[in-house]
C-alpha positions in Angstrom: -26.1 23.6 -4.8 -25.4 21.5 -8.1 -21.9 20.2 -8.8 -21.0 23.1 -11.4 -22.2 25.8 -9.6 -20.3 24.6 -6.2 -16.9 24.4 -8.4 -17.7 27.1 -10.2 -17.6 29.3 -6.7 -14.1 27.5 -5.7 -13.1 28.7 -9.1 -13.8 32.4 -8.5 -12.9 32.5 -5.1 -9.6 31.1 -6.2 -9.6 34.0 -9.0 -9.3 30.5 -11.6 -12.3 31.2 -12.9 -11.2 31.2 -16.5 -11.1 26.9 -16.1 -14.6 27.0 -17.4 -14.5 28.5 -20.3 -15.7 26.6 -23.4 -17.1 23.8 -20.5 -20.2 24.2 -21.9 -19.5 22.4 -25.4 -17.6 19.1 -23.3 -20.1 16.3 -23.3 -21.3 15.7 -20.5 -18.9 12.2 -19.4 -15.7 14.4 -20.2 -17.6 17.1 -18.1 -17.8 15.3 -15.2 -14.1 14.2 -15.2 -13.8 18.1 -15.6 -15.0 18.7 -12.8 -13.6 15.9 -10.4 -10.6 17.1 -11.9 -10.8 20.4 -10.7 -11.7 20.2 -6.9 -9.0 17.5 -6.1 -6.7 20.1 -7.3 -5.3 21.9 -3.5 -6.6 25.7 -5.1 -7.0 26.9 -1.8 -3.6 26.2 -1.3 -2.9 27.7 -4.1 -3.0 31.4 -3.0 0.1 30.2 -0.6 2.0 28.1 -2.8 2.2 31.6 -5.1 3.0 34.5 -2.9 5.9 32.2 -1.4 7.4 30.9 -4.1 7.6 33.9 -5.8 8.6 36.1 -2.6 12.1 32.9 -2.0 14.7 34.6 -1.0 18.3 33.5 -1.1 20.2 31.9 2.0 23.1 32.6 3.9 25.0 29.0 2.7 28.5 30.8 4.2 27.0 30.2 7.8 26.4 26.2 6.7 28.7 23.6 8.6 29.6 20.6 8.1 26.9 17.5 9.6 27.9 15.8 12.2 28.2 12.4 10.4 28.0 8.7 12.5 29.8 6.4 10.8 28.1 3.2 10.0 30.9 1.2 11.4 30.7 3.0 14.9 32.0 1.1 18.3 28.0 2.1 19.3 26.4 0.0 16.2 26.2 -3.2 18.4 23.3 -1.4 21.0 21.9 0.7 17.7 21.1 -3.1 16.1 20.1 -4.2 19.2 17.4 -1.7 19.8 16.8 -1.4 15.6 16.0 -5.7 16.0 13.5 -4.6 19.2 11.5 -2.5 16.9 11.5 -4.7 14.6 9.9 -7.9 15.9 7.4 -5.7 17.9 6.1 -4.4 14.8 7.3 -1.2 14.7 8.4 -0.7 11.6 6.9 -0.3 8.1 8.7 0.5 4.8 7.4 3.2 2.4 9.1 3.8 -1.1 8.7 6.6 -3.3 7.8 4.9 -6.6 5.6 7.5 -8.7 8.3 7.6 -11.6 8.1 5.8 -15.1 10.7 4.2 -16.6 10.9 6.5 -19.9 14.3 7.3 -19.0 15.8 4.4 -19.5 13.9 3.4 -22.6 11.8 0.9 -20.5 7.6 1.2 -21.3 6.3 1.4 -17.5 6.6 1.8 -13.5 10.6 2.3 -13.2 9.8 -0.1 -9.6 9.5 -3.0 -12.7 12.1 -2.2 -13.9 15.1 -5.5 -14.2 17.9 -3.7 -12.2 19.8 -6.9 -10.6 23.1 -8.2 -12.2 22.4 -11.8 -13.4 18.6 -12.6 -13.5 17.5 -9.2 -14.4 14.8 -8.9 -11.1 13.0 -6.0 -11.1 13.5 -3.4 -8.8 9.9 -3.9 -6.3 11.2 -7.8 -6.0 14.5 -6.9 -5.2 12.3 -5.0 -2.1 10.4 -7.0 -1.4 12.5 -10.3 -0.2 14.4 -7.8 1.4 10.8 -7.3 3.4 10.0 -10.6 2.9 14.2 -12.1 4.5 13.2 -9.2 7.3 9.9 -10.5 8.4 11.5 -14.4 8.5 14.5 -13.1 10.5 11.6 -11.8 12.8 8.6 -13.4 12.9 7.1 -10.7 12.1 4.6 -9.0 9.2 6.5 -5.2 8.1 3.7 -3.2 6.3 4.5 -2.0 2.7 3.9 1.6 1.8 4.7 2.2 -1.5 3.7 5.8 -3.4 2.2 5.1 -6.7 1.9 8.6 -9.6 -1.6 8.7 -11.4 0.4 7.7 -14.4 1.1 3.9 -13.3 -0.7 3.0 -10.1 -2.9 0.8 -11.9 0.1 -0.5 -13.7 2.0 -1.2 -10.6 -0.4 -2.9 -8.5 -1.4 -5.4 -11.3 2.1 -6.1 -11.7 2.3 -6.9 -8.3 -1.1 -8.9 -8.7 0.6 -10.8 -11.3 3.7 -11.7 -9.9 2.0 -12.5 -6.8 3.0 -10.0 -4.0 6.7 -11.8 -4.2 5.9 -14.3 -2.0 3.6 -11.8 0.6 0.6 -11.2 2.0 -1.5 -8.6 -0.3 -3.2 -6.8 2.8 0.6 -5.6 3.9 0.7 -3.5 0.4 -1.3 -0.4 0.5 -0.2 1.2 -2.6 -1.0 5.9 -2.3 -1.3 7.8 -5.4 1.0 10.2 -5.3 -0.6 13.8 -5.3 -1.3 16.5 -8.0 -0.8 20.6 -8.5 -1.4 22.4 -11.1 0.8 24.7 -13.5 0.6 28.0 -13.9 1.7 31.4 -16.5 3.7 34.2 -14.7 0.4 35.2 -13.7 -0.3 33.0 -11.3 -3.1 31.7 -13.9 -3.6 27.7 -14.2 -2.9 26.3 -17.2 -4.7 24.0 -20.0 -3.4 21.0 -21.5 -6.4 20.2 -23.8 -9.8 20.7 -23.9 -11.2 19.9 -19.7 -8.2 19.7 -18.6 -5.8 21.2 -16.3 -1.9 20.8 -16.7 -0.9 19.4 -13.9 2.8 18.6 -12.5 3.5 15.5 -9.3 3.9 17.6 -5.8 7.1 15.8 -5.2 8.9 13.0 -3.2 7.8 15.9 -0.3 3.9 14.8 -1.3 4.6 11.2 0.3 3.7 12.9 3.9 0.4 14.4 2.4 -0.4 10.8 0.3 0.5 8.7 3.9 -2.4 11.4 5.2 -4.2 12.0 3.1 -5.2 8.8 2.4 -5.5 7.7 5.6 -2.3 5.3 6.1 -0.9 7.6 9.5 -3.8 6.5 11.1 -3.7 3.1 9.9 0.7 3.0 10.7 -0.8 4.7 14.8 -3.7 2.1 15.7 -1.5 -0.8 13.8 1.3 0.4 16.7 3.8 1.1 14.1 6.2 4.0 15.1 9.0 4.5 12.3 8.7 4.5 8.6 11.7 3.5 6.4 11.9 5.8 3.7 13.9 5.2 0.1 12.9 6.0 -3.6 12.4 3.4 -5.6 16.2 4.1 -8.4 18.8 1.9 -5.9 19.0 -1.4 -5.9 21.0 -1.7 -2.6 18.9 0.3 -0.4 19.4 -1.6 3.1 14.9 -1.2 3.1 14.9 -2.5 6.9 17.5 -1.1 8.5 18.2 -2.3 12.3 21.6 -0.2 12.6 19.6 2.8 11.0 16.7 2.3 13.1 18.6 1.9 16.3 20.9 5.1 15.8 17.6 6.9 15.3 15.7 6.7 18.4 19.5 6.8 20.8 22.0 8.3 18.7 22.9 11.4 20.6 21.7 14.6 19.5 18.7 12.8 17.8 15.5 13.8 18.7 13.6 10.2 17.1 11.9 12.4 14.7 14.0 12.0 11.2 17.1 10.7 10.3 19.2 10.7 7.2 22.1 8.1 5.5 24.6 9.4 2.9 27.8 8.1 1.5 30.8 10.4 0.6 30.8 12.8 -2.5 32.4 10.7 -5.3 34.6 14.0 -6.2 33.6 18.0 -5.6 32.5 18.1 -8.7 29.3 15.0 -8.3 26.3 16.2 -8.9 24.0 15.2 -5.7 23.1 16.8 -2.7 24.7 17.4 0.7 23.9 16.9 4.4 24.7 20.5 6.5 23.7 21.8 9.3 22.0 25.6 9.0 22.0 28.0 12.4 18.6 29.0 13.2 17.0 30.4 16.3 16.5 27.4 17.3 20.0 26.4 17.0 22.0 24.4 14.4 19.3 22.2 12.0 20.4 19.9 9.4 19.3 20.4 6.2 20.1 19.4 2.4 21.7 21.5 -0.7 20.9 20.7 -3.3 24.6 20.4 -5.9 23.6 23.5 -8.2 22.6 25.8 -4.5 26.6 24.6 -3.4 29.2 27.8 -4.1 32.2 26.1 -6.2 34.7 27.2 -2.9 32.6 25.4 -0.3 31.9 22.2 -2.2 36.2 22.0 -2.6 36.9 22.5 1.0 38.5 20.5 2.3 38.6 19.7 6.5 41.8 18.9 8.4 41.5 15.6 7.4 41.5 15.7 3.5 38.5 15.4 3.3 35.5 17.4 1.0 34.2 19.5 4.4 30.7 18.8 2.9 31.2 15.8 1.4 28.1 13.8 2.8 26.5 12.2 0.3 21.8 12.9 0.2 21.4 9.6 -0.7 17.5 9.6 -0.4 17.3 7.5 2.5 15.5 8.3 5.7 14.0 7.0 8.8 10.8 9.4 10.4 8.7 8.8 13.7 4.8 8.5 12.5 4.3 11.1 14.7 6.8 13.6 13.0 5.1 12.4 9.4 1.5 13.0 11.2 3.3 16.6 12.7 4.1 17.5 9.2 0.8 16.7 7.8 -1.4 18.6 9.7 0.4 21.5 11.7 0.7 24.4 9.5 4.0 25.8 11.4 5.8 22.8 10.5 4.2 22.6 6.5 7.1 21.8 4.1 7.9 24.6 1.9 6.7 25.4 -1.4 9.8 25.1 -4.5 8.6 26.5 -8.3 10.7 25.9 -11.3 10.1 27.5 -14.6 9.5 24.7 -17.4 8.0 24.2 -20.8 4.2 22.9 -20.7 2.5 22.1 -23.5 -1.3 23.9 -23.2 -4.1 24.5 -24.7 -5.7 27.8 -25.0 -9.8 27.3 -24.6 -11.2 30.9 -25.5 -9.3 30.4 -28.7 -8.7 26.7 -29.4 -5.1 27.3 -29.6 -2.5 24.0 -28.7 1.0 25.4 -27.8 4.0 23.7 -27.8 7.0 26.5 -26.7 9.9 26.2 -27.3 11.3 27.6 -23.9 9.7 28.2 -20.4 6.1 29.3 -20.5 4.9 27.9 -17.0 5.4 27.4 -13.9 5.4 23.7 -11.8 5.4 23.1 -7.9 7.2 20.5 -5.8 7.8 20.0 -2.2 11.0 18.0 -1.1 10.9 15.4 2.2 14.8 16.7 2.7 12.5 20.0 4.1 11.6 18.2 6.5 14.7 17.6 8.3 15.0 21.2 9.7 11.8 20.9 11.3 13.1 17.8 13.6 14.7 18.8 16.5 17.5 17.1 16.2 18.9 15.3 13.7 21.9 12.6 13.3 23.0 11.6 9.6 24.9 7.8 10.0 27.6 7.9 7.0 27.3 4.2 4.8 29.5 2.5 2.3 29.0 3.7 -1.1 29.6 0.2 -2.8 27.5 -1.7 0.5 24.3 0.8 -0.1 24.5 3.4 -3.0 23.9 2.4 -6.7 21.0 4.2 -8.0 19.1 3.2 -12.0 18.6 6.4 -13.0 20.6 7.2 -16.5 20.2 4.6 -20.0 23.7 5.9 -20.0 27.7 6.6 -17.7 27.3 7.5 -14.3 24.6 6.2 -12.0 23.1 4.1 -15.2 21.8 -0.2 -15.5 26.1 -0.8 -16.3 27.3 1.8 -13.5 24.3 0.3 -10.8 25.6 -3.8 -11.9 29.7 -2.7 -11.5 28.6 -2.2 -8.0 26.4 -4.5 -6.9 29.0 -7.2 -8.3 31.6 -5.3 -6.7 29.4 -5.6 -3.4 28.9 -8.8 -3.2 32.2 -9.9 -4.8 33.3 -8.4 -1.3 30.8 -10.2 0.8 32.1 -13.4 -0.5 35.5 -12.4 0.4 34.4 -12.0 3.7 34.3 -15.4 3.8 36.9 -17.0 2.2 35.3 -17.3 -1.6 38.5 -16.3 -4.0 37.6 -13.7 -6.7 38.8 -12.8 -9.6 39.4 -8.4 -9.4 40.9 -6.3 -12.3 43.8 -3.5 -12.0 41.6 -1.0 -10.9 40.4 -3.5 -8.2 37.0 -4.3 -9.3 35.5 -7.4 -9.5 35.6 -9.2 -12.7 32.6 -11.0 -13.0 28.9 -10.5 -12.5 28.3 -11.5 -9.0 24.0 -11.7 -7.6 22.8 -12.4 -4.1 20.0 -12.4 -3.8 17.8 -11.1 -0.3 16.9 -14.4 0.6 20.3 -15.5 0.4 21.5 -13.0 2.6 21.2 -9.0 4.0 24.2 -8.6 4.7 27.7 -10.1 4.3 27.8 -11.9 8.1 25.2 -14.6 6.4 26.9 -15.9 4.2 28.7 -17.8 7.2 27.6 -21.1 6.9 25.5 -20.7 3.9 28.8 -21.0 1.0 30.0 -24.4 -0.3 32.1 -22.9 -2.7 35.6 -21.9 -3.2 36.0 -19.6 -6.0 34.8 -17.6 -8.7 35.6 -17.6 -12.3 36.7 -14.7 -14.5 33.9 -13.7 -16.4 31.6 -15.9 -14.6 28.0 -15.1 -14.1 27.2 -16.5 -10.6 23.5 -16.3 -8.6 22.8 -17.4 -4.7 
């Protein structure tokens, strides 16, 4: 059976044979690219994706309860740190970063991980995390592999950026780049759309596609072969993430109530209206499970509900930082019973009609995009814990060009954190009337991974108002 016949048979089984209309007008190279694209798509899953997303029912959110949160400064933190450090020393931990986005919303041309994120020197996000991992390797005399999920759009540029920067001082072979998968866009009848002659309209399969990508690339198998048991998951846009956190790792495997499959970090919401998903518990036939409710789905009354201490009852903001066991990730990838659910969104998608040759740029939603979310794995874990940390210490995302979660707001939080670290070793820091640090302070991971690392390393006595200071 030749390639065209094989592709035709697949499309017929998926009831998508309309994609080949006009294919006979394509040149040899264009036709080869087109067939390659079609055969890379999960056509056999499309019917399930359509059925699942068209029949999704709204959940009864009245049964939700606040999550069981462990504070970062818990008395057990010493024991958690010791357990986490032992796993790191034994080479059982890898880092995994979701970095498929572009810097378009920030006015930046190139992968988002290349965006200059730090306060004074403008280190790119990739360098910030590379230095964190390198500092951790030096501290524990170990090699830590770094798995990075790119996208078809930025994979080549991302790999070139690492090569041009000599992998930021780390071993080249400890970096594994995994392009994210894509899924086709469909119309209201479930028919796959074309974006141009010889090109299917597609979109990335969501950060939940990370599990699929790790499996299909062979990365999970490689981890098992190397004795890696835990995966530290984080997204590229938050320069304050602790890429490898021994306390979090230790809590994940040792805290009461944790099955050691998947754990999460949270920070307290700024206020009830903050647009961030929240972690909470939901009853299931198998008992209470952790889940994430998107801010747009949480009823206003629940968003504003207060507990006995006056805190937001549903105030555990999800910051997309997790630890997953490799065994759990493998189960998610290979077991039909624990696959992540698909979600769909009605969007405007430019499309092409091969029968008429007409291009359409819609002014209202005309298509469905499909994706899955990593946090949907949480209720599939038998028992999950949530570790609450400080927003100032670990959450300064760069998502928007201006306002909240912008470079400016991230820089302020970074300076506030670094100023607090220096104050902990008796350096005098200038502050504004609102308590924020009145200076630009940058402390690189190779200088300190946490405040205690500054003891006996700092000789300065004070920082001047408005000063730019770098360690």
